[in-house]
C-alpha positions as CSV (number, residue, x, y, z in Angstrom):
1,X,92.9,68.2,94.0
2,X,96.0,69.3,96.0
3,X,93.7,71.4,98.1
4,X,91.4,68.5,98.7
5,X,88.4,70.3,97.2
6,X,87.1,66.9,96.0
7,X,86.7,65.3,99.3
8,X,83.1,65.0,100.5
9,X,81.7,63.5,103.6
10,X,81.0,59.9,104.5
11,X,78.6,58.3,102.2
12,X,76.0,57.7,105.0
13,X,76.0,61.4,105.7
14,X,75.2,62.5,102.2
15,X,72.3,64.5,101.0
16,X,70.8,62.8,97.9
17,X,70.2,66.2,96.3
18,X,74.0,66.4,95.9
19,X,74.0,63.3,93.5
20,X,74.5,65.6,90.3
21,X,77.8,66.9,91.8
22,X,79.2,63.5,93.0
23,X,81.8,61.8,90.8
24,X,82.2,58.4,92.7
25,X,82.5,56.8,96.2
26,X,85.8,55.8,97.5
27,X,86.4,54.1,100.8
28,X,83.2,55.1,102.2
29,X,83.6,58.8,101.2
30,X,82.0,60.6,98.4
31,X,84.2,62.3,95.9
32,X,83.0,65.5,94.4
33,X,83.3,66.0,90.5
34,X,85.7,68.8,90.2
35,X,84.5,69.5,86.6
36,X,81.2,70.4,88.0
37,X,82.9,72.5,90.7
38,X,84.7,74.5,87.9
39,X,81.5,74.9,85.9
40,X,79.6,76.2,89.0
41,X,82.5,78.4,90.0
42,X,82.5,80.1,86.5
43,X,78.8,80.6,86.7
44,X,79.1,82.1,90.2
45,X,82.1,84.2,89.2
46,X,80.2,85.9,86.2
47,X,77.2,86.8,88.4
48,X,79.4,88.1,91.2
49,X,81.4,90.3,88.9
50,X,78.3,92.0,87.6
51,X,77.0,92.6,91.1
52,X,80.3,94.3,92.2
53,X,80.6,96.2,88.9
54,X,77.3,97.8,89.6
55,X,78.7,99.2,92.8
56,X,77.0,96.8,95.3
57,X,78.4,95.0,98.3
58,X,78.9,91.1,98.8
59,X,78.7,90.0,102.4
60,X,81.2,87.2,103.4
61,X,79.7,84.7,106.0
62,X,81.6,81.9,107.7
63,X,81.6,81.3,111.5
64,X,83.4,78.0,111.5
65,X,86.9,78.0,112.9
66,X,88.8,76.9,109.8
67,X,87.1,79.5,107.6
68,X,87.2,82.6,109.9
69,X,90.7,83.9,109.1
70,X,90.6,83.6,105.3
71,X,87.2,85.1,105.1
72,X,88.1,88.0,107.2
73,X,91.3,88.5,105.3
74,X,89.7,88.6,101.9
75,X,86.7,90.7,103.0
76,X,88.9,93.3,104.5
77,X,91.2,93.3,101.5
78,X,88.3,94.0,99.2
79,X,86.5,96.4,101.7
80,X,83.5,94.1,101.8
81,X,81.3,93.3,104.9
82,X,81.9,90.1,106.7
83,X,80.5,87.9,109.7
84,X,82.9,85.6,111.2
85,X,81.6,85.4,114.8
86,X,78.0,84.7,115.6
87,X,75.2,85.4,113.0
88,X,72.7,87.7,114.8
89,X,69.1,86.7,114.0
90,X,67.6,89.5,111.9
91,X,71.0,90.8,110.6
92,X,69.4,91.2,107.2
93,X,65.6,90.9,107.9
94,X,65.7,93.3,110.8
95,X,68.5,95.5,109.4
96,X,67.1,98.7,110.9
97,X,67.7,97.3,114.4
98,X,71.2,96.3,113.5
99,X,72.0,99.9,112.1
100,X,70.9,101.2,115.6
101,X,73.5,99.0,117.3
102,X,76.1,100.2,114.6
103,X,75.2,103.8,115.5
104,X,75.6,102.9,119.2
105,X,79.0,101.5,118.5
106,X,80.0,104.8,116.6
107,X,78.6,107.0,119.3
108,X,80.8,105.0,121.9
109,X,83.8,105.7,119.6
110,X,83.0,109.4,119.5
111,X,82.4,109.5,123.3
112,X,85.8,107.8,124.0
113,X,87.6,110.6,122.2
114,X,85.9,113.3,124.4
115,X,87.1,114.9,127.5
116,X,84.2,113.7,129.6
117,X,85.3,110.0,128.9
118,X,88.7,110.8,130.4
119,X,87.1,112.1,133.6
120,X,85.0,109.0,134.1
121,X,85.8,106.6,137.0
122,X,87.8,103.5,136.2
123,X,84.9,101.2,136.6
124,X,82.7,103.1,134.2
125,X,85.4,103.3,131.7
126,X,85.8,99.5,131.9
127,X,82.0,98.9,131.4
128,X,82.1,101.2,128.3
129,X,85.2,99.4,126.9
130,X,83.6,96.0,127.5
131,X,80.4,97.0,125.7
132,X,82.5,98.4,122.7
133,X,84.5,95.2,122.5
134,X,81.2,93.1,122.5
135,X,79.8,95.2,119.8
136,X,83.0,95.1,117.8
137,X,83.2,91.3,118.0
138,X,79.7,90.8,116.6
139,X,79.4,93.7,114.4
140,X,82.9,94.8,113.5
141,X,82.8,93.3,110.0
142,X,79.6,95.2,109.1
143,X,80.5,98.5,110.7
144,X,80.5,100.4,107.4
145,X,77.4,98.8,105.9
146,X,74.8,101.4,105.3
147,X,72.3,99.3,103.2
148,X,71.6,95.7,102.7
149,X,74.3,93.7,100.8
150,X,73.4,92.6,97.2
151,X,74.7,89.1,97.7
152,X,76.1,86.6,100.3
153,X,79.1,84.5,99.9
154,X,78.8,81.6,102.5
155,X,81.0,78.7,103.6
156,X,78.9,75.7,105.0
157,X,75.3,76.1,104.1
158,X,74.2,73.8,107.0
159,X,76.0,75.9,109.7
160,X,74.8,79.3,108.3
161,X,71.2,78.2,107.5
162,X,69.8,81.3,109.4
163,X,71.8,83.7,107.2
164,X,70.6,81.9,104.0
165,X,66.9,81.9,105.1
166,X,67.2,85.6,105.8
167,X,68.7,86.2,102.4
168,X,65.9,84.1,100.7
169,X,63.3,86.1,102.3
170,X,64.8,89.4,101.0
171,X,65.5,87.9,97.4
172,X,69.4,88.3,98.1
173,X,71.2,85.8,95.9
174,X,73.3,83.3,97.8
175,X,76.7,82.1,96.5
176,X,78.0,79.2,98.7
177,X,80.5,76.2,99.0
178,X,78.2,73.2,99.2
179,X,79.6,69.8,100.6
180,X,78.0,66.4,100.0
181,X,76.0,66.5,103.3
182,X,74.1,69.7,102.2
183,X,71.2,70.8,100.1
184,X,72.3,72.6,96.9
185,X,68.8,73.3,95.6
186,X,68.2,76.1,98.3
187,X,71.3,78.0,97.0
188,X,71.2,80.4,94.0
189,X,74.9,79.7,93.0
190,X,76.1,76.4,94.7
191,X,79.8,75.6,94.4
192,X,80.3,71.9,95.1
193,X,83.4,71.7,97.4
194,X,84.9,70.4,100.6
195,X,83.8,73.0,103.1
196,X,85.8,71.6,106.0
197,X,89.5,71.7,105.0
198,X,91.2,75.1,105.3
199,X,93.1,74.6,102.0
200,X,89.8,73.9,100.1
201,X,88.0,76.9,101.7
202,X,91.0,79.1,100.9
203,X,91.4,78.2,97.2
204,X,87.7,78.7,96.5
205,X,87.5,82.0,98.6
206,X,90.6,83.5,97.1
207,X,89.1,82.7,93.5
208,X,85.9,84.6,94.6
209,X,88.1,87.4,96.0
210,X,90.0,87.6,92.7
211,X,86.7,87.9,90.7
212,X,85.4,90.6,93.1
213,X,88.6,92.5,92.7
214,X,88.2,92.3,88.9
215,X,84.7,93.6,89.2
216,X,86.0,96.5,91.3
217,X,88.6,97.4,88.7
218,X,86.1,97.3,85.9
219,X,83.8,99.5,87.9
220,X,86.6,102.0,88.4
221,X,87.3,101.9,84.6
222,X,83.6,102.5,83.9
223,X,83.6,105.5,86.2
224,X,86.7,107.0,84.6
225,X,85.3,106.5,81.1
226,X,82.0,108.2,82.2
227,X,84.0,111.1,83.7
228,X,86.1,111.4,80.4
229,X,82.8,111.5,78.5
230,X,81.4,114.2,80.7
231,X,84.5,116.3,80.4
232,X,84.6,115.9,76.6
233,X,80.9,117.0,76.4
234,X,81.5,119.9,78.7
235,X,84.5,120.9,76.4
236,X,82.5,120.6,73.2
237,X,79.8,122.6,74.7
238,X,82.2,125.4,75.8
239,X,83.8,125.4,72.3
240,X,80.5,125.7,70.7
241,X,79.4,128.5,72.9
242,X,82.8,130.3,72.2
243,X,82.2,129.9,68.5
244,X,78.7,131.5,68.7
245,X,80.2,134.4,70.6
246,X,82.9,134.9,68.0
247,X,80.3,134.7,65.2
248,X,78.0,137.3,66.8
249,X,80.9,139.6,67.3
């Protein structure tokens, strides 16, 4: 409540499909039922943790001004891909083309370190730098993405409708903050919440980040346990072989 997660839009701007998540109307504004928000957040958290634990990536998507900073901060902290500038059409459905642009960015980086770049004219250098900046602005958040993400975390489903449509086409589950003016039925894991206030976006995104972090820690433990099992099995095998050799001798 302190973060204002419960504040929806004006009643005249509502989407009737949000009715199950609305608690009441006050001064012409819909109030979101925070019990429902918590229920949805728990459900989304459990699913997200399993995705991350299996070693797959979650893409953070938010291009609205008040969400950009927190989305970028959390995604970078967790080493997850993110989009905070413009969503390029085909970013998911035409991933092969996007990968070509990523390779181009990487080859520009490589070239800028070479001697031939240092010998270029000032104007040519400037053109290359501008192209690099343009690519960085749009694709910087997904520079390390080698395959499609396993899930999308979205702030504002109305604004990011293209990203959601692409995810749906590819059966990529969408986790999203859904305000009272949006359709929650199109989202796999809707989280009813105010998607306009910075504090509201921050509190939900940080909780999503915490859950992803837990999933990453559990994955690390799983890997360590598997490694220990392998080492123990190898040791047992070596001991058995040593015993066989002793017996034969």
